[in-house]
Each structure stands twice: as structure tokens, then as C-alpha cells.
N, C-alpha and C positions, 0 to 999 in steps of 0.2 A: 680234641686236638688231633688225635691219630686219624679219626674219620675225615677230618678236614684235610689232612695231608694226602689222602688218597684221591682228592679231587684235582684234576689237571689245572694248571695255572696258565696264565697268559704270558708268563715270563717277566711280568712287571713287579718290581719290589721297591719299596721306599721306606726307609727308617724301620726295617724289620717287618713291614706289613706287606704281605703277598696278595696279589690280585688273582682270585680264583676264576676259572673259566666255567661258570655255572650256566648251563643251558636254560633258555626260557621254558616255562611250562608249556606243554603241548596244547592245552586248551587256549592259551593266549595266542599261540601261533595259528591255530585253526581260526580263531576270531579275526586275526590280522589278515590272513589270506581271504577270508570271507568278505571282509570290507573291500578289499581290492577287487574281487570279482563283482561285488555289488556296484562299485563305482564304474567299472567297465560296462556293466549292464545298463546303468543309469545313462551313461554317455550314448549308448546305442538307442535307447528307448526315448529319451527326452532331448530337447535342444540343449547343447552343451558347449561346443567348441566354436569360438569366433574365427572368421576368415577375413580376407581382404574385402570381400564383396557381400558378406552376410554372416551366416552361422549355420551349423548343422541343425537341421530341423527335427531330427529324431524319427524313429519308426512311427510313432503315433501322431506326430505333428502337433503336439500340444503347444498352446500359446496362452500365457497368463493375460496378455493384453487382449486377446480375443475373448477370454472369459470376462474380463473387466468390461469390455465394450458391450457384451451381451447383458451383463448385470446392469450397467448404466442405462442401456436402452429400455430394459424392463422397468427400471425405477422411473425413468422419464415417462414411460407409458402410463404407469400408475399415477403419476402426478398430473397427468393431462386433464383430469377432472377439475383441477384448480388452475393450472397454467393456461389452459385454453380460455377460461373465463377472464383471467387477467389480461391475456393477449388481446382479447376482443374489446377491452374497455380502456378508457383514458386513465391516466394515473389518478386524477381527481375522483373519477367514478370508483376506482378501487378503494381509495381512502374512505369514500362514503359508505362502502359496504363493509360492515363490521366483521363479517366472517372472512371475506377476502383480505381485509386489512390485517387480520391476525396471521393468516397464512403468509402473506407477502412480507410482512415485517420479519417473520421467522426465517424465511428463505433469504431475505435481504441481509440478515445478520450474518449468515454463513458466507454469502458472497462478499460482504464487506470485509470480514475477517481475512479472507483469502486475497483480496485484490486491493483494498483501500487502507487497511489498518497499518501497513508498513509506513505510510506517509502521515495519515491523519490520526494514528493512535487507535488502540483497541476499542476505546469507548468514544472515539471522535474528539478526544481532547486536544488534538492538534500538536504542533511542534514548531520551533522557529522556522519560518518560511512556509509552513503548511497551516491553513486556516483551521480554527476550532469549528467543529460541526455540532457541538452540543450547547451553543449559546444562541442568542438572538441577533447576532451581528453577521450579516450576509453581504458579500460583495455584489452578487448578482440576483439576490432575492431568495427568500427562504420558504416560499410555498412549495408544495409537492411538485407542481408543474415546473417551477423555476429550477428546482434541484434536478428534476428529470432531464431538462434541457442541458444543464451544465454537465451532468454525468454522461449524457449521450454524446455530446459533441466536444466536450473539453473546453479548456481555456488556453488560448494561444497555442492550440495544437495544430496538427497538419490537416485537420478536417476543414472543409470549406465552410461549414456552418458553425465553427467554433466561436465561443465568446471571445471577443477581441477588444482590448483597449491597451494603451501604452502611455505611461507617464513620461513627459518630456525630460530629457537630460539637461536640466537647467544649468548645471555647472559644467559638465563635460562638453556640452555644445556651446558654452559661452553665452547662454541666455541671461544668466544672472552672475554677478561677481560674488566673491566669498562673503563680503559684508552683507549684501542683500540676502544671500542664502541664510546667513546666521540670523538676521532679523526675521526672516520668514519662519525659520524654525522656532524662534522665540514666540512668535505669534501663535504658531500651532500648539506650543506648550500651554499658552494662555487659554486655549479653547477647553482644556481639561483642568484649568486652574492650577497649573504647575509652573507658570512663568515666574522668573526671579528678576526680570529686568523690564519694567513697565515701558521705559523709553524705547527699547529695542522692539518690544511687542507692538508699540504704537506705529513705529516705522514699518514693521513687518505686516501690519494689517493692510496697508496700502499695497504692498507687494503681493500679498495674498489675494486681494480683491482683483488685481490686474492679471494675475497668472494662474491662480489655483481655484478660485471660487466657481469657475465655469464647470468644473468637474466635481469638486468636493462640496459645493454649496456655500452660500454666504455664511452660514453658521457652522460650516465644517462637518455637517452630518452625513456627507457622502451622497452619492447618486447611484442607485442600483442599475440604472439604465446604461451606464458606462462602466460599471464595475469599480467605481471609485469608493474607497473605504471611508468610514466615518473617522474624523480626526478629533472628535469631541468626547470620546469615551476613553477607557483605559485598556482597549484591546488593540494590540499591535501585531502585525504580521512579521515585521522585521526588526522589532524592538522600538520602544517608546522613549528612550533616553535622548537627550539633546544631540549627542554624537550620532545616534542612529538616524534621527530625523534629518540632520544635515547630510549624512551620507546618502540617504534616499533621495533627497532633493537634488544633490549634486550629480549622482550617477545611479539612478534607481534600478533595483533588481526587478525583473519581470518574470514572475512565476509561470510555470507551464503545467497544465493538467492534461493528461492524455484523453483522447476521445475513446469511450468504451463501446460505441456502436461497432458491431462486427466482432466484438470480443465476448461480451456477456449475452448478447441477443436482447431484443426489445423487452421481453418478459423479465429477464434478469436485471436489466437497467431499471425497470419500474420497481422491482422489489428492493433493490439497493436504495433507490431514491426514497421509497416509502420508509425504509428502515432509518435512513439518515433523518428524514423528517420527524421520525418518532423519538429521536434522541433527546428532544426537549427544547431545541431551539427553533424548530420549524414554525413558520408563520401561518 
């Protein structure tokens, strides 16, 4: 206690407890000042401080982006033994080559995870409003060439060659009244054996034949030429309940898929298309 009383205090005391003015160890201070000097040296040597028009480049002009660009270019060069072959062939020819098929599917999986999975799911399982890619139900065809065209140009995108079709707004535009729409929906339910009103379904059959069969087919199995979905299975893009069907007939939602040409490049699009085709639902 006597030794403690010889130590200067800060003058702070509370409840009989005095705050001593004990200096920091010298080794700690040396380390502290060394880190400050190191930081100043780092600011001088490496890019560090932002400005209104850029940033300080540093004495050595180091750029992690330049390093990445160089590494990416070297990796692309190493892959050219494969990508040049894929680039020179049609997507069907790549599928027919077992060696290229394996490489393309692996590369397409990475590209799919980065660009497509946010909408279609990691395994192509889809989501409400986004088609499943792992089944055998395709709006525009499920061959590798069909998928390639869809990925390349998109659906209802701003590309001039995009897949394009549009379901009429039967209710919003006054083409059918509410009663007719309800009967048509009941008939659509009957196509998958889910109708609970035979009389309404019978009336709806006539309405369907006059307004819907041209695109969805007489048996409701869809037409890939115009991107019209099958209505006779249990796969629904916007829901298959009666209320969902009525809403879609009344004021249909028109999904949009972006065109990936110019984003992934032709080789990347081929690899993504081949990967999607390999998910299990390709035709």
C-alpha cells in the first residue's frame, strides 16, 4: 500500500478508490508508434486515399484489379483448348461430343449459379413466376438448341430476336365477362381432372375452344411454337388454384427473361444451355 501511495495519481477518487497515473510500458509505446509509421509508409507505397476524381496511386502503382485481370486472362488462355472447340461448334454438336459435353456442363454450372440461380433456383427448381428447369415441361422447347436460343435472346426482352408471345387480357380488355372467365377457368381445371362443377366446365369448353385453343391446343397441352404452357398437367407458373387461373385469364402476368447475348458471350451461353439441358428435363 505504501508503494502504491508513491505513484502519482490523476486526481480522480471515488468511494475511497484513487486512480493512479501509471505510464504505459515502453515496449507498448514503441509498438504503437511503429504501427503509425508503418501506416504512413503504406499510404505512400500503396493506393490508399480516395479523392474527388480518383485515388492516390502509391509509389509502386500497385492494382489488385490489374492482378486479377492478368490472372483471369491467363486462365482464359489456358481454357482456350476447350472453349475454342466449343465456340466453333453448334450446341447440338457439343452435346454429341462426350468430352466437350462434360467440360461444358461443368462450366455452365458455374455460370448458372452466378447468373441464373437467383431466379430459377440453385438446382433449377424454379419459383413462383419463374419456370422449373429440371422437369420436362417447356414453354419454348427443351432441346439443347431451343434452350440455347431462349438463353441467348431472352423472352419478351429488349432484344430484337427475343421469344415473344402475349396472352390477351380477356377480363381487363373486356373480351370476356366474369361469368365466362369463371366457366373457362373451370374447364381448365377439368383438363387436369380437378373440376368440381361439370356444368360450368361444359360451358367453359365452348369458351375455351373459341378463345384459348388456338394457342394452348384443343387438349390444353400447350404449343411450344408460341410459348403457350400446357394446362393439362399440374405444373403452373403463376399458381394452379381456381383463383390463380381466373386472375391469369382476367389480367395475365407476362414474365420477362433478359437476353444474355453480349453478357455471357456465345461460348458461355452454350455452356449454360448445356448445363440446363443436363438438369434432367431436357428433351
